[in-house]
C-alpha positions in Angstrom: -94.9 148.8 241.0 -98.7 148.4 241.2 -100.9 146.3 239.0 -102.5 149.6 237.8 -99.1 150.5 236.3 -99.0 147.1 234.6 -102.5 147.7 233.0 -100.8 150.3 230.7 -97.9 148.2 229.4 -97.9 146.7 226.0 -97.5 142.9 226.3 -95.7 140.8 223.7 -96.1 137.0 223.4 -92.7 135.4 223.3 -91.7 133.6 220.1 -90.5 130.8 222.3 -94.0 130.1 223.6 -95.7 126.9 222.4 -98.3 127.2 219.7 -100.6 124.6 221.3 -102.0 126.9 224.0 -99.5 125.9 226.7 -96.2 127.4 227.8 -97.3 130.9 226.9 -95.0 133.7 228.2 -95.6 137.4 227.7 -93.2 140.2 228.4 -93.1 144.0 228.1 -90.2 146.4 227.5 -92.5 149.4 228.4 -91.1 149.8 231.9 -87.5 149.2 231.0 -86.4 152.8 230.6 -88.6 154.2 233.4 -88.2 151.5 236.0 -85.4 149.3 234.9 -87.5 146.1 234.9 -89.0 143.7 232.4 -92.4 142.4 233.5 -93.1 138.7 232.6 -96.4 136.9 232.9 -98.3 133.8 231.9 -100.5 134.8 229.0 -103.2 132.3 230.0 -103.5 134.2 233.4 -103.2 137.9 232.6 -104.5 138.9 236.0 -102.1 136.5 237.7 -98.6 137.1 239.2 -96.0 139.0 237.3 -92.3 138.5 237.5 -90.4 141.8 237.5 -86.9 141.0 236.1 -83.8 143.1 235.9 -82.4 143.4 232.4 -79.6 140.9 233.2 -82.1 138.4 234.5 -84.3 138.9 231.5 -81.3 138.2 229.2 -80.5 135.0 231.1 -84.2 133.9 231.0 -84.3 134.3 227.3 -81.0 132.5 226.8 -82.3 129.6 228.9 -85.6 129.4 227.0 -83.7 129.4 223.7 -81.4 126.6 224.9 -84.3 124.5 226.0 -86.0 125.0 222.7 -82.9 123.9 220.8 -82.8 120.7 222.9 -86.2 119.6 221.7 
């Protein structure tokens, strides 16, 4: 997967992201059907590194984030 391919995906800011400008995570379901991955990035650094997660890893990541938010 090249960065050129990622320039065409639609990014969504996670509802678990903080509202104070920190802890901002974006994801995209655009590539899920064609490549079987969910790209995840830091919204503050859109040209930075991107994690390419398998659907099961994405589900685990979201569950972990939700559990951490519930602990606050």
